[in-house]
TIMAR-882456 format. One record per residue (C-alpha): residue in one letter; x negated, y negated, z negated. Coordinates in nm, 2 decimals, decimal comma, always signed. Layout:
# residues N
   aa        x        y        z
    A        X        Y        Z
...
//
This chain:
# residues 508
   aa        x        y        z
    M    -1,19    -0,35    +2,26
    A    -1,56    -0,37    +2,19
    R    -1,71    -0,15    +1,92
    L    -1,77    -0,35    +1,61
    A    -2,07    -0,31    +1,39
    Q    -1,93    -0,30    +1,04
    T    -2,05    -0,22    +0,69
    K    -1,85    -0,02    +0,44
    N    -1,76    -0,34    +0,26
    D    -1,60    -0,48    +0,58
    R    -1,33    -0,22    +0,54
    L    -1,18    -0,37    +0,23
    T    -1,28    -0,72    +0,14
    R    -1,16    -0,79    -0,21
    R    -1,06    -1,14    -0,31
    D    -0,93    -1,28    -0,64
    D    -0,75    -1,58    -0,49
    V    -0,64    -1,61    -0,13
    S    -0,45    -1,94    -0,13
    G    +0,28    -1,10    +1,70
    N    +0,09    -0,78    +2,21
    F    +0,41    -0,83    +2,20
    T    +0,48    -0,51    +2,35
    L    +0,40    -0,59    +2,71
    A    +0,02    -0,62    +2,70
    R    -0,04    -0,52    +3,06
    V    +0,19    -0,73    +3,26
    T    +0,12    -0,91    +3,59
    R    -0,12    -1,19    +3,63
    R    +0,17    -1,43    +3,68
    L    +0,31    -1,34    +3,33
    A    -0,04    -1,37    +3,18
    L    -0,08    -1,72    +3,34
    A    +0,26    -1,83    +3,22
    T    +0,18    -1,71    +2,87
    A    -0,15    -1,89    +2,86
    M    +0,03    -2,20    +2,96
    V    +0,28    -2,16    +2,68
    T    +0,00    -2,11    +2,44
    L    -0,17    -2,43    +2,55
    G    +0,15    -2,62    +2,50
    L    +0,18    -2,53    +2,13
    Q    +0,11    -2,78    +1,87
    P    -0,13    -2,69    +1,59
    W    +0,03    -2,51    +1,30
    S    +0,05    -2,71    +0,98
    V    +0,10    -2,49    +0,68
    S    +0,28    -2,65    +0,39
    A    +0,41    -2,54    +0,05
    Q    +0,74    -2,36    +0,06
    G    +0,83    -2,44    -0,29
    G    +1,08    -2,69    -0,43
    A    +1,45    -2,62    -0,49
    S    +1,43    -2,25    -0,42
    D    +1,80    -2,18    -0,48
    A    +1,94    -2,47    -0,27
    D    +2,08    -2,41    +0,07
    R    +1,92    -2,62    +0,35
    P    +2,14    -2,55    +0,65
    E    +1,98    -2,55    +1,00
    P    +2,09    -2,85    +1,21
    G    +2,25    -2,79    +1,55
    L    +2,38    -2,45    +1,67
    Q    +2,31    -2,12    +1,51
    G    +1,95    -2,03    +1,57
    Q    +1,87    -2,35    +1,75
    T    +1,53    -2,52    +1,73
    M    +1,57    -2,89    +1,73
    P    +1,36    -3,12    +1,96
    G    +1,02    -3,18    +1,81
    E    +1,04    -2,88    +1,58
    A    +0,92    -2,60    +1,81
    G    +0,62    -2,43    +1,65
    Q    +0,63    -2,65    +1,34
    I    +0,65    -2,49    +0,99
    Q    +0,90    -2,68    +0,79
    A    +0,79    -2,84    +0,46
    Q    +1,12    -2,69    +0,33
    S    +1,25    -2,39    +0,52
    Y    +1,60    -2,39    +0,66
    R    +1,79    -2,14    +0,46
    K    +2,14    -2,03    +0,36
    G    +2,26    -1,76    +0,12
    V    +1,91    -1,66    +0,00
    Q    +1,68    -1,76    -0,28
    L    +1,30    -1,80    -0,22
    V    +1,14    -1,58    -0,49
    G    +0,78    -1,58    -0,39
    H    +0,53    -1,67    -0,11
    A    +0,17    -1,59    -0,01
    P    +0,03    -1,80    +0,27
    L    -0,24    -1,54    +0,37
    G    -0,50    -1,81    +0,41
    G    -0,29    -2,00    +0,67
    R    -0,39    -1,76    +0,95
    D    -0,15    -1,77    +1,25
    S    -0,20    -1,41    +1,35
    N    +0,05    -1,23    +1,12
    L    +0,28    -0,98    +1,29
    Q    +0,38    -0,64    +1,16
    L    +0,47    -0,55    +0,80
    A    +0,44    -0,21    +0,63
    W    +0,47    -0,12    +0,26
    V    +0,41    +0,14    -0,01
    D    +0,53    +0,10    -0,37
    Q    +0,45    -0,26    -0,49
    C    +0,22    -0,33    -0,20
    A    +0,27    -0,50    +0,14
    Y    +0,04    -0,47    +0,44
    V    +0,05    -0,74    +0,71
    S    -0,13    -0,68    +1,04
    S    -0,29    -0,95    +1,26
    T    -0,30    -0,98    +1,64
    S    -0,62    -1,02    +1,83
    P    -0,75    -1,37    +1,88
    N    -0,54    -1,59    +2,12
    F    -0,29    -1,31    +2,19
    L    +0,00    -1,47    +2,36
    M    +0,11    -1,74    +2,11
    W    -0,05    -1,56    +1,81
    G    -0,40    -1,59    +1,66
    A    -0,50    -1,92    +1,82
    K    -0,61    -2,09    +1,51
    A    -0,70    -1,81    +1,27
    R    -1,06    -1,79    +1,15
    P    -1,25    -1,49    +1,28
    E    -1,30    -1,35    +0,93
    S    -0,93    -1,36    +0,86
    F    -0,82    -1,10    +1,11
    G    -0,73    -0,76    +0,99
    V    -0,46    -0,59    +0,78
    A    -0,39    -0,81    +0,47
    V    -0,33    -0,61    +0,15
    L    -0,09    -0,77    -0,09
    D    +0,01    -0,69    -0,45
    V    +0,37    -0,78    -0,49
    S    +0,41    -0,63    -0,84
    N    +0,51    -0,98    -0,95
    P    +0,76    -1,09    -0,67
    A    +0,74    -1,45    -0,78
    A    +0,36    -1,45    -0,72
    P    +0,26    -1,21    -0,44
    K    -0,12    -1,20    -0,41
    Q    -0,35    -1,10    -0,13
    V    -0,61    -0,85    -0,28
    G    -0,78    -0,71    +0,02
    L    -0,84    -0,71    +0,40
    L    -0,88    -0,40    +0,61
    R    -1,12    -0,45    +0,91
    D    -1,19    -0,11    +1,06
    R    -1,17    -0,05    +1,43
    G    -0,81    +0,04    +1,42
    S    -0,69    -0,20    +1,15
    L    -0,88    -0,51    +1,28
    Y    -0,63    -0,61    +1,54
    A    -0,34    -0,37    +1,47
    S    -0,06    -0,61    +1,58
    E    +0,25    -0,38    +1,61
    T    +0,05    -0,06    +1,55
    L    +0,11    -0,03    +1,18
    H    +0,31    +0,20    +0,95
    A    +0,31    +0,34    +0,60
    V    +0,50    +0,59    +0,39
    A    +0,51    +0,69    +0,03
    A    +0,57    +1,06    +0,00
    P    +0,52    +1,26    -0,33
    G    +0,14    +1,33    -0,34
    H    +0,09    +1,19    +0,00
    K    +0,09    +0,81    +0,04
    V    -0,04    +0,70    +0,38
    L    -0,12    +0,38    +0,57
    A    -0,20    +0,41    +0,94
    A    -0,32    +0,11    +1,15
    G    -0,42    +0,13    +1,52
    S    -0,60    -0,08    +1,78
    Y    -0,30    -0,22    +1,96
    G    -0,33    -0,26    +2,34
    A    -0,67    -0,10    +2,34
    K    -0,81    +0,07    +2,65
    D    -0,81    +0,45    +2,64
    D    -1,17    +0,47    +2,54
    A    -1,10    +0,25    +2,24
    A    -0,77    +0,39    +2,12
    Y    -0,86    +0,40    +1,75
    T    -0,63    +0,45    +1,45
    D    -0,75    +0,43    +1,09
    I    -0,59    +0,65    +0,82
    Y    -0,59    +0,53    +0,46
    D    -0,49    +0,70    +0,14
    V    -0,29    +0,45    -0,05
    S    -0,22    +0,64    -0,37
    D    -0,35    +0,33    -0,53
    C    -0,17    +0,10    -0,30
    T    -0,38    -0,21    -0,38
    R    -0,70    -0,02    -0,29
    P    -0,66    +0,16    +0,04
    R    -0,92    +0,44    +0,07
    H    -1,04    +0,50    +0,43
    M    -1,00    +0,87    +0,50
    A    -1,05    +0,91    +0,88
    E    -1,07    +0,73    +1,21
    I    -0,87    +0,89    +1,49
    K    -0,95    +0,84    +1,86
    W    -0,64    +0,92    +2,07
    P    -0,68    +1,06    +2,42
    E    -0,51    +0,75    +2,56
    S    -0,39    +0,42    +2,43
    V    -0,09    +0,43    +2,19
    H    +0,15    +0,15    +2,11
    T    +0,34    +0,19    +1,78
    L    +0,29    +0,43    +1,49
    T    +0,55    +0,61    +1,28
    L    +0,48    +0,85    +1,00
    S    +0,71    +1,14    +0,91
    A    +0,88    +1,10    +0,58
    N    +0,65    +1,36    +0,42
    G    +0,35    +1,17    +0,55
    K    +0,20    +1,48    +0,72
    H    +0,26    +1,39    +1,09
    L    +0,17    +1,07    +1,26
    Y    +0,37    +0,99    +1,58
    A    +0,24    +0,74    +1,83
    T    +0,43    +0,60    +2,13
    I    +0,27    +0,58    +2,48
    I    +0,43    +0,33    +2,71
    A    +0,38    +0,23    +3,07
    P    +0,69    +0,01    +3,10
    F    +0,66    -0,06    +3,48
    T    +0,61    +0,31    +3,59
    G    +0,82    +0,50    +3,33
    K    +0,52    +0,71    +3,23
    G    +0,44    +0,78    +2,86
    G    +0,58    +0,99    +2,58
    I    +0,51    +1,06    +2,21
    A    +0,17    +1,18    +2,08
    V    +0,15    +1,36    +1,75
    M    -0,13    +1,40    +1,50
    D    -0,13    +1,64    +1,21
    I    -0,26    +1,44    +0,91
    S    -0,16    +1,68    +0,63
    D    -0,53    +1,67    +0,55
    M    -0,59    +1,30    +0,59
    A    -0,97    +1,35    +0,60
    H    -0,94    +1,59    +0,90
    P    -0,66    +1,49    +1,14
    R    -0,57    +1,73    +1,41
    Y    -0,43    +1,63    +1,75
    V    -0,11    +1,83    +1,82
    G    -0,03    +1,70    +2,16
    K    +0,16    +1,46    +2,38
    F    +0,53    +1,53    +2,44
    A    +0,77    +1,45    +2,72
    A    +1,15    +1,48    +2,70
    T    +1,27    +1,83    +2,77
    R    +1,61    +1,88    +2,93
    P    +1,85    +2,16    +2,85
    D    +1,74    +2,34    +3,16
    G    +1,38    +2,35    +3,03
    S    +1,24    +2,09    +3,27
    S    +1,05    +1,79    +3,12
    F    +0,98    +1,43    +3,22
    E    +0,77    +1,15    +3,08
    F    +0,92    +0,84    +2,93
    A    +0,79    +0,50    +2,82
    A    +0,87    +0,48    +2,45
    H    +0,82    +0,17    +2,25
    E    +0,90    +0,26    +1,89
    I    +1,07    +0,56    +1,72
    S    +1,24    +0,63    +1,39
    I    +1,25    +0,98    +1,24
    S    +1,51    +1,16    +1,03
    P    +1,40    +1,25    +0,68
    D    +1,39    +1,62    +0,77
    E    +1,19    +1,54    +1,08
    K    +1,43    +1,73    +1,30
    R    +1,55    +1,42    +1,49
    I    +1,36    +1,15    +1,67
    Y    +1,53    +0,83    +1,79
    A    +1,32    +0,67    +2,05
    G    +1,35    +0,32    +2,21
    V    +1,27    +0,38    +2,57
    I    +1,22    +0,10    +2,83
    S    +1,20    +0,33    +3,14
    S    +1,13    +0,69    +3,23
    M    +1,04    +0,93    +3,51
    G    +1,37    +1,11    +3,47
    N    +1,58    +0,88    +3,69
    D    +1,82    +0,83    +3,40
    L    +1,77    +0,47    +3,29
    N    +1,80    +0,12    +3,45
    K    +2,03    +0,24    +3,74
    G    +2,00    -0,01    +4,03
    V    +1,73    -0,21    +3,85
    K    +1,37    -0,24    +3,96
    I    +1,12    -0,20    +3,68
    F    +0,83    -0,33    +3,89
    P    +0,73    -0,60    +3,95
    P    +0,82    -0,72    +3,59
    N    +1,15    -0,89    +3,58
    R    +1,40    -1,02    +3,33
    E    +1,67    -0,76    +3,41
    G    +1,43    -0,47    +3,37
    L    +1,31    -0,59    +3,03
    G    +1,63    -0,75    +2,90
    P    +1,89    -0,66    +2,63
    D    +2,06    -0,41    +2,86
    A    +1,74    -0,25    +2,99
    G    +1,64    +0,11    +2,89
    G    +1,81    +0,28    +2,61
    V    +1,77    +0,52    +2,31
    Y    +1,68    +0,89    +2,34
    I    +1,80    +1,13    +2,07
    L    +1,55    +1,41    +2,06
    D    +1,57    +1,74    +1,88
    N    +1,23    +1,77    +1,71
    S    +1,31    +2,09    +1,52
    D    +1,02    +2,29    +1,68
    L    +0,75    +2,06    +1,55
    A    +0,92    +2,01    +1,21
    A    +0,93    +2,39    +1,16
    G    +0,58    +2,44    +1,28
    R    +0,68    +2,66    +1,58
    S    +0,43    +2,74    +1,85
    D    +0,46    +2,56    +2,19
    P    +0,70    +2,29    +2,04
    K    +0,92    +2,08    +2,26
    M    +1,11    +1,75    +2,20
    R    +1,45    +1,84    +2,34
    L    +1,67    +1,56    +2,48
    I    +2,02    +1,57    +2,32
    G    +2,17    +1,24    +2,42
    T    +2,10    +0,90    +2,56
    A    +2,24    +0,57    +2,44
    Q    +2,23    +0,36    +2,76
    H    +2,15    -0,01    +2,68
    G    +2,11    +0,07    +2,31
    G    +1,79    -0,12    +2,26
    W    +1,44    -0,01    +2,38
    H    +1,21    -0,20    +2,15
    S    +1,29    -0,11    +1,79
    V    +1,54    +0,15    +1,68
    M    +1,64    +0,21    +1,32
    R    +1,88    +0,46    +1,16
    A    +2,20    +0,34    +0,99
    N    +2,51    +0,49    +0,84
    I    +2,81    +0,26    +0,85
    K    +3,11    +0,37    +0,64
    G    +3,01    +0,73    +0,67
    V    +2,95    +0,72    +1,05
    P    +2,59    +0,77    +1,17
    H    +2,46    +0,48    +1,38
    L    +2,14    +0,33    +1,53
    V    +2,05    -0,03    +1,54
    G    +1,82    -0,13    +1,82
    A    +1,73    -0,41    +2,05
    G    +1,50    -0,54    +2,33
    E    +1,25    -0,82    +2,27
    L    +1,14    -1,17    +2,38
    L    +1,27    -1,34    +2,69
    A    +1,36    -1,70    +2,75
    C    +1,71    -1,82    +2,63
    P    +1,95    -1,64    +2,59
    G    +1,68    -1,40    +2,47
    S    +1,74    -1,06    +2,32
    W    +1,96    -0,94    +2,04
    P    +2,05    -0,63    +1,84
    K    +2,28    -0,35    +1,96
    I    +2,47    -0,11    +1,73
    T    +2,51    +0,24    +1,86
    N    +2,75    +0,51    +1,73
    I    +2,59    +0,85    +1,73
    A    +2,86    +1,06    +1,56
    D    +2,85    +1,27    +1,87
    E    +2,48    +1,29    +1,95
    R    +2,55    +1,41    +2,30
    K    +2,77    +1,11    +2,38
    P    +2,63    +0,81    +2,19
    F    +2,78    +0,47    +2,27
    V    +2,72    +0,10    +2,19
    D    +3,00    -0,02    +1,97
    G    +2,87    -0,36    +1,86
    E    +2,61    -0,63    +1,92
    V    +2,48    -0,92    +1,72
    K    +2,44    -1,25    +1,90
    L    +2,36    -1,59    +1,76
    A    +2,51    -1,90    +1,92
    M    +2,17    -1,95    +2,10
    N    +2,21    -1,61    +2,26
    H    +2,50    -1,73    +2,47
    T    +2,40    -1,86    +2,81
    E    +2,62    -2,16    +2,79
    N    +2,42    -2,29    +2,49
    C    +2,07    -2,25    +2,65
    P    +1,86    -2,55    +2,75
    A    +1,71    -2,55    +3,09
    W    +1,41    -2,33    +3,12
    S    +1,07    -2,49    +3,10
    A    +0,82    -2,48    +3,38
    T    +0,63    -2,19    +3,21
    E    +0,95    -2,00    +3,15
    K    +1,04    -2,04    +3,52
    A    +0,69    -1,93    +3,62
    S    +0,74    -1,60    +3,42
    T    +1,09    -1,56    +3,56
    G    +1,23    -1,59    +3,21
    I    +1,02    -1,30    +3,07
    S    +0,80    -1,52    +2,85
    P    +0,99    -1,75    +2,60
    D    +0,87    -2,09    +2,48
    A    +0,81    -2,14    +2,11
    G    +1,14    -2,22    +1,94
    T    +1,35    -1,96    +2,13
    A    +1,60    -1,75    +1,93
    T    +1,51    -1,40    +2,04
    L    +1,48    -1,07    +1,86
    H    +1,16    -0,88    +1,80
    F    +1,20    -0,61    +1,53
    N    +1,52    -0,51    +1,34
    D    +1,60    -0,33    +1,02
    V    +1,89    -0,25    +0,79
    D    +1,93    -0,26    +0,41
    S    +1,99    +0,12    +0,38
    A    +1,98    +0,40    +0,63
    T    +2,23    +0,60    +0,43
    D    +2,48    +0,33    +0,32
    T    +2,43    +0,04    +0,56
    R    +2,59    -0,30    +0,50
    L    +2,33    -0,54    +0,63
    G    +2,13    -0,59    +0,94
    L    +1,79    -0,76    +0,88
    F    +1,70    -0,92    +1,21
    N    +1,38    -1,11    +1,28
    F    +1,47    -1,35    +1,56
    L    +1,12    -1,50    +1,59
    W    +1,16    -1,88    +1,57
    A    +1,52    -1,86    +1,46
    G    +1,38    -1,67    +1,15
    L    +1,53    -1,38    +0,96
    R    +1,90    -1,35    +1,01
    I    +2,10    -1,13    +0,77
    V    +2,42    -0,99    +0,91
    D    +2,71    -0,80    +0,77
    I    +2,74    -0,51    +1,01
    R    +3,00    -0,30    +0,83
    S    +3,24    -0,37    +1,12
    P    +3,00    -0,32    +1,42
    A    +3,24    -0,48    +1,66
    K    +3,28    -0,79    +1,44
    P    +2,94    -0,86    +1,28
    Q    +2,92    -1,17    +1,05
    E    +2,60    -1,35    +0,96
    V    +2,59    -1,41    +0,58
    A    +2,24    -1,56    +0,53
    Y    +1,93    -1,67    +0,70
    F    +1,57    -1,79    +0,63
    K    +1,40    -2,00    +0,90
    P    +1,06    -2,14    +0,81
    G    +0,98    -2,27    +1,17
    D    +0,72    -2,03    +1,29
    G    +0,78    -1,69    +1,45
    C    +0,90    -1,41    +1,21
    G    +0,86    -1,09    +1,41
    G    +0,78    -0,78    +1,21
    H    +0,97    -0,52    +1,02
    V    +1,16    -0,63    +0,70
    R    +1,18    -0,45    +0,37
    Y    +1,49    -0,44    +0,14
    L    +1,45    -0,31    -0,21
    P    +1,79    -0,20    -0,35
    K    +1,69    -0,19    -0,71
    T    +1,59    -0,56    -0,72
    G    +1,76    -0,69    -0,41
    D    +1,42    -0,83    -0,29
    I    +1,36    -0,88    +0,08
    W    +1,01    -0,88    +0,22
    L    +0,91    -1,04    +0,55
    A    +0,60    -1,19    +0,72
    C    +0,59    -1,48    +0,96
    Q    +0,32    -1,57    +1,21
    A    +0,15    -1,87    +1,04
    S    +0,34    -1,94    +0,72
    G    +0,27    -1,60    +0,56
    F    +0,45    -1,35    +0,35
    Y    +0,78    -1,41    +0,17
    V    +0,99    -1,25    -0,10
    L    +1,36    -1,35    -0,07
    R    +1,68    -1,25    -0,26
    L    +2,04    -1,28    -0,16
    K    +2,24    -1,51    -0,37
    P    +2,49    -1,35    -0,60
    E    +2,79    -1,47    -0,41
    V    +2,66    -1,32    -0,08
    R    +2,59    -0,99    -0,25
    A    +2,95    -0,99    -0,39
    A    +3,09    -1,07    -0,04
    V    +2,92    -0,76    +0,11
    G    +2,99    -0,53    -0,18
    L    +2,64    -0,50    -0,32
    P    +2,61    -0,46    -0,69
    R    +2,54    -0,75    -0,92
    L    +2,17    -0,81    -1,02
    G    +2,01    -1,00    -1,30
    V    +1,89    -1,36    -1,27
    A    +1,64    -1,40    -0,99
    R    +1,31    -1,56    -1,06
    K    +1,24    -1,87    -0,85
    G    +0,94    -1,94    -0,63
    R    +0,71    -2,22    -0,70
//
């Protein structure tokens, strides 16, 4: 990315009324051409109010997750929904570049892609790019109060994370897909979450992909991914002093015999004590993943739902501040989902919920992995919509065929990021299936998951999702329609054993 000349005021643009690189940035020219063709085929986004009868179900027509003819890429005047109430909505100026979501306290942070990135950012005004800062203290009226436009935060895409630790509230945003000489990440103190204070700019030794902060906010972990070679790993920055970050190093996976190998990690989650890292891995140099599958040239099998897996890494050395730390490989969940991996605990049994991403129909979908025995994790469930079954797929378009099914058309029901309602008492999976919207699934029986609610505005919903147990609010952001606050209906909460809440406030 070109270096941008910016003033101090560019970092946080205050406003009183402001009415997804998907992960494979460096694919072959064939995929880039196919993607460009898909982009050209999209119709302009038309942002309309999402108000009206906020409590009324409006079931989607057709099959579960299906986009009907003529609706691909079109934001619905009234979203398709079932089992949820629309509490609040912020359109974020109608920009079509929204991707990742992070949060601290009553604030939400929504990243943007770079201009014309795949199907994102085609219509957004140049001045609208950056990390949008929202005050959600009133869930019925979330309000954009700022825009972060430093070198890391300007086009952060997936490279965004935040954490609220006692005395250490941090937001990190990085230049997604940047070349190594422009691999910047901005560190913000968000003690006052509505007014992020720029503390430092990090320049990584090489390009990083996603960011994850430790629970105490003192370490910043960044994934390094070369999906078609297996090279990469996890880079770590000590940000205990936010104004003076210190590079700790880049880590490979260390085997029990002491040997190490690089691995192409996409996103990680970290245990609260920082002693465990759960890494979604697409490929590696360890000859342990994708048996019998070529990872280059890019192909559907090498990027699909069964590609890669999840590494369980012992990070005790770094957590304890030992010299010469290692990330020691404990176990590997083959086919457990390489793109996004989140911790879960289902009826007292530790699990991970992970998935791949993108792809033409039947797309990608979540996998549920039992890690009760960390050395022998196994997939014991998966979550498929009707449109994730091959027999329900329409014929691939010319652009999908040109990409060998790697690049999906708008309207495809395919997963991007996944979350759960609670990492310690998991009942619900919160799954952003892009154009099929947010799907909320009862995963208390991993082998028999049941969808209980959904929210489908029409554009792609692709970032992380927040669930607030005290209020029952659900936060999400979608490509062009903006930021939403939802709430499960009382009967849905009762059905999954969640406690009863007070009367929800309706959206406009």
